[in-house]
VOGUPA-403707 format. One line per field, with one value per residue (C-alpha): residue number from 1; x, z negated, y. Coordinates in steps of 0.001 Angstrom, whole numbers, always signed. Layout:
<nodes>
resi = c(NUM,...)
X = c(X,...)
Z = c(Z,...)
Y = c(Y,...)
</nodes>
This chain:
<nodes>
resi = c(1,2,3,4,5,6,7,8,9,10,11,12,13,14,15,16,17,18,19,20,21,22,23,24,25,26,27,28,29,30,31,32,33,34,35,36,37,38,39,40,41,42,43,44,45,46,47,48,49,50,51,52,53,54,55,56,57,58,59,60,61,62,63,64,65,66,67,68,69,70,71,72,73,74,75,76,77,78,79,80,81,82,83,84,85,86,87,88,89,90,91,92,93,94,95,96,97,98,99,100,101,102,103,104,105,106,107,108,109,110,111,112,113,114,115,116,117,118,119,120,121,122,123,124,125,126,127,128,129,130,131,132,133,134,135,136,137,138,139,140,141,142,143,144,145,146,147,148,149,150,151,152,153,154,155,156,157,158,159,160,161,162,163,164,165,166,167,168,169,170,171,172,173,174,175,176,177,178,179,180,181,182,183,184,185,186,187,188,189,190,191,192,193,194,195,196,197,198,199,200,201,202,203,204,205,206,207,208,209,210,211,212,213,214,215,216,217,218,219,220,221,222,223,224,225,226,227,228,229,230,231,232,233,234,235,236,237,238,239,240,241,242,243,244,245,246,247,248,249,250,251,252,253,254,255,256,257,258,259,260,261,262,263,264,265,266,267,268,269,270,271,272,273,274,275,276,277,278,279,280,281,282,283,284,285,286,287,288,289,290,291,292,293,294,295,296,297,298,299,300,301,302,303,304,305)
X = c(+0,+1386,+1604,-1112,-3577,-6660,-7363,-10754,-12023,-11550,-14309,-12711,-15949,-17645,-14674,-13406,-15676,-14180,-13924,-15949,-16947,-19858,-17800,-14832,-17006,-18931,-15818,-13751,-16841,-15877,-17086,-17405,-14036,-11944,-8775,-8166,-5068,-5548,-2201,-3489,-6109,-6509,-9457,-10865,-13807,-13168,-11854,-14906,-17248,-15207,-14712,-18430,-18899,-16094,-16189,-12526,-10837,-8078,-6956,-6764,-4047,-4409,-1407,-824,+2216,+206,+266,-2673,-4831,-3778,-4924,-8464,-8362,-8220,-11726,-10717,-7478,-9411,-11507,-8369,-7108,-3318,-2207,+1114,+2639,+4480,+4468,+2748,+5936,+7785,+4685,+4221,+7871,+7668,+4439,+5761,+8935,+6682,+4830,+1526,-1323,-4773,-8048,-8372,-5955,-6803,-4501,-6128,-3430,-5151,-4315,-6928,-9296,-7948,-4415,-5573,-7730,-5400,-3233,-621,+78,+1055,-502,-2746,-2383,-6069,-5201,-1779,+407,+3963,+5372,+5414,+3513,+4998,+2542,+4872,+5985,+8918,+10798,+13304,+12690,+9676,+8432,+10237,+13475,+13060,+11885,+14792,+17650,+16972,+18614,+16568,+17083,+15863,+12808,+11974,+12259,+9928,+7327,+7509,+7473,+5201,+3052,+2813,+3334,+4663,+8467,+8750,+6354,+8093,+11466,+9936,+8471,+11732,+13741,+11287,+11516,+15323,+15347,+12840,+14739,+17911,+16099,+14233,+13634,+10237,+8417,+4686,+2252,+941,+4401,+5053,+1626,+2176,+5538,+3904,+927,+3135,+5236,+2326,+1633,-1469,-5239,-6580,-8794,-10678,-7598,-4946,-1595,+156,-2024,+264,+3418,+1945,+990,+4503,+6188,+3875,+4683,+8414,+8427,+6603,+8171,+4644,+5328,+8443,+6474,+3714,+6138,+7958,+4932,+2870,+5078,+4953,+1163,+496,+2708,+402,-2780,-4301,-5502,-8705,-7752,-8787,-6702,-8257,-6230,-7650,-5549,-6167,-4081,-2786,+761,-479,-3064,-550,+1734,-1129,-2547,+872,+1488,-1881,-1302,+2067,+258,-2255,+558,+2085,-602,-614,+2125,+33,-485,-3308,-6318,-7984,-11700,-12260,-11536,-12006,-11420,-14401,-14480,-15355,-16797,-19487,-19887,-19345,-20844,-21767,-18166,-16199,-12879,-13745,-13878,-10504,-10530,-10091,-10615,-9008,-9567,-7775,-7976,-5142,-5019)
Z = c(+0,+911,-1860,-185,+528,-1647,-2796,-1447,-4900,-6424,-6203,-7472,-7525,-9786,-12093,-12666,-14636,-15350,-19096,-20788,-17358,-18502,-21285,-18995,-16395,-19041,-20833,-17711,-16483,-12770,-10813,-7041,-5290,-8389,-7912,-9588,-10452,-11500,-12683,-13101,-10370,-10414,-8248,-8156,-10526,-12410,-9322,-7218,-9853,-10341,-6631,-5965,-8275,-6868,-3185,-3125,-1626,+131,-3101,-5164,-5785,-6928,-8362,-9200,-9421,-8394,-4621,-4852,-6417,-3873,-1044,-2360,-2241,+1537,+1741,-557,+1371,+4656,+3007,+2437,-971,-1295,-2592,-4400,-5042,-8246,-12008,-13664,-15123,-11792,-10079,-12710,-12456,-8665,-8635,-11295,-9260,-6329,-8539,-8079,-10473,-10939,-12678,-14120,-15006,-16143,-17503,-18224,-19974,-19795,-17684,-14942,-14971,-11706,-13109,-16127,-14202,-11307,-12526,-9909,-11835,-15006,-17538,-19247,-20576,-19975,-16402,-16137,-13690,-13149,-16076,-14390,-16002,-13673,-12881,-10057,-8244,-6706,-10010,-10771,-14474,-15222,-18340,-17102,-17062,-20671,-22007,-20442,-20963,-23983,-27267,-30177,-31986,-28974,-28492,-32199,-31977,-28968,-30574,-33910,-32558,-29530,-30581,-34201,-35418,-38971,-38832,-40110,-37427,-34721,-35576,-35598,-32137,-30821,-32167,-30678,-27270,-27307,-28356,-25646,-22850,-23739,-22516,-19579,-18159,-19238,-15966,-16633,-18943,-20095,-21097,-23169,-24799,-25748,-27382,-29474,-30317,-31515,-33624,-35335,-38914,-40671,-40458,-36914,-35960,-32809,-31289,-29706,-31554,-28335,-27767,-29472,-27955,-24473,-25235,-26497,-23428,-21092,-22863,-22719,-19058,-17926,-20435,-21269,-24487,-23134,-20105,-22294,-24563,-21593,-19477,-22078,-22221,-18404,-18143,-19208,-16313,-13965,-15242,-14126,-16857,-18235,-16780,-18640,-19565,-20467,-21872,-22481,-24733,-25655,-28711,-31753,-30434,-27372,-29265,-31978,-29398,-27815,-31188,-32423,-29277,-29514,-33217,-32372,-29865,-32518,-34916,-32250,-32871,-30259,-28328,-27881,-24267,-24973,-27294,-28095,-27266,-29009,-32700,-33107,-30297,-28458,-29022,-26310,-28897,-29626,-26356,-23762,-25434,-22202,-20978,-22882,-21715,-23402,-26943,-28019,-25811,-27256,-25219,-26117,-24080,-24202,-22293,-21228,-22778)
Y = c(+0,+3394,+5972,+8031,+5235,+4984,+1423,+342,-679,+2773,+5373,+8567,+10539,+7999,+7513,+11010,+13332,+16773,+17269,+20044,+21362,+23538,+25128,+25767,+27503,+29457,+30750,+31435,+33294,+33320,+36335,+36795,+37248,+36509,+34453,+31110,+29064,+25454,+24127,+20557,+20305,+16524,+15583,+19107,+18803,+22033,+23815,+23009,+24408,+27594,+28243,+27861,+30847,+32999,+32086,+33138,+30105,+32033,+33685,+30510,+27905,+24302,+22456,+18805,+16570,+13504,+13054,+10667,+13401,+16025,+13753,+14170,+17983,+18259,+19757,+22610,+23071,+23332,+26064,+28134,+27025,+26665,+23247,+22782,+19347,+20206,+19882,+22814,+24308,+24434,+25812,+28520,+29532,+29724,+31725,+34107,+34682,+35593,+38123,+36276,+37021,+35508,+36279,+32763,+29962,+26438,+23732,+20366,+18359,+14984,+11974,+11582,+8633,+7156,+7295,+5318,+2884,+2110,-760,+198,+3426,+1541,+3920,+1375,-2153,-2917,-3884,-5520,-3628,-2374,-411,+2994,+5945,+8574,+11354,+12395,+9260,+11135,+11177,+8421,+7769,+5579,+3826,+718,+2726,+3865,+524,-1358,+1119,+3354,+2416,+1108,+4422,+6402,+4183,+4456,+8255,+8369,+6096,+7933,+11497,+11161,+8216,+9392,+5840,+5348,+5276,+1695,+483,+2523,+987,-2508,-1994,-560,-3505,-5981,-4301,-4387,-8056,-9019,-7285,-9209,-12314,-10770,-7303,-5924,-5283,-4904,-3148,-6517,-7725,-4613,-4727,-8358,-7554,-4827,-7011,-9870,-7489,-5752,-6762,-5584,-5425,-5378,-2445,-1524,+117,-2097,-1879,-805,+2279,+4781,+3310,+3677,+7292,+7971,+6526,+8443,+11714,+10991,+9896,+13032,+15478,+16562,+18463,+20169,+21349,+22810,+24678,+26211,+27101,+28968,+32110,+32323,+32302,+35926,+37025,+35123,+36789,+40043,+42398,+40889,+37512,+34369,+31330,+27958,+25060,+21582,+19335,+15708,+14934,+16719,+17221,+19136,+21160,+22051,+23696,+25646,+26697,+27842,+29909,+31668,+32370,+33924,+36107,+37160,+38098,+40353,+42957,+45720,+43911,+40771,+39784,+37335,+37424,+34109,+34010,+30672,+31212,+27473,+24956,+23519,+19762,+17294,+14902,+17498,+19396,+16647,+13596,+11813,+11720,+9029,+10483,+13788,+12420,+13798,+16905,+20396,+23561,+26893,+30054,+33429,+36702,+38983,+42453)
</nodes>
């Protein structure tokens, strides 16, 4: 299968529901002719809704590092939208260097449903597939790379910091991974999940023991937290006066970075570039109850002074 070919069993439109769509559109409050930058466009759910309100396709840019997702945005591209195959940090840096500015910016930090559900992408252990987890398949380092080459200390650090596993458990998982790869290279999501499952000691809950390890590896492979920390200070430069910024996060580590940045802005007083419109985050578990992928989502919105 080529990297741009859609598997016949996958219906993107049925699988991918944009998270907190009504709240995003309401708080971004798109007006006719306003420009829009979507730094994580995915399959265009949020973008389509916003652009229907603005009608400004030529003045809008959609970014994603997943080539598979960009293939499904051809209709928006033919309407005049600019597509960028890039991670959101590199795209933001490039657009800022070009002195571009927009009336609305959205960053949805979640993994898209097709990424999770396509076993070929290697994000989930529910369907056994190659141990990949790269959002951008052009990059060299994959989850397989980390699992088979990182030291036990490095793996423990990743699982502890990014998976938020207890340190003792993180070190146990890391040791088990290193021991297993001495016998045979760990190639698939199922193999890794089995190693974690066999190492786990304790009462079994509804969540598979490997869940946090998979989250941790995904974050490490894609430098997700580093990208968020670096992109936030760039975003005010990309907003027109009165422009709105919406950020959707999906776990505490992401939301903590966003919350801290907006608090720093608030403490800047008259020098603040952004003012938060959502004093408390909007929760997907309350505002998007029909979308199971929205359960852990938090939406924060700010406006540029």
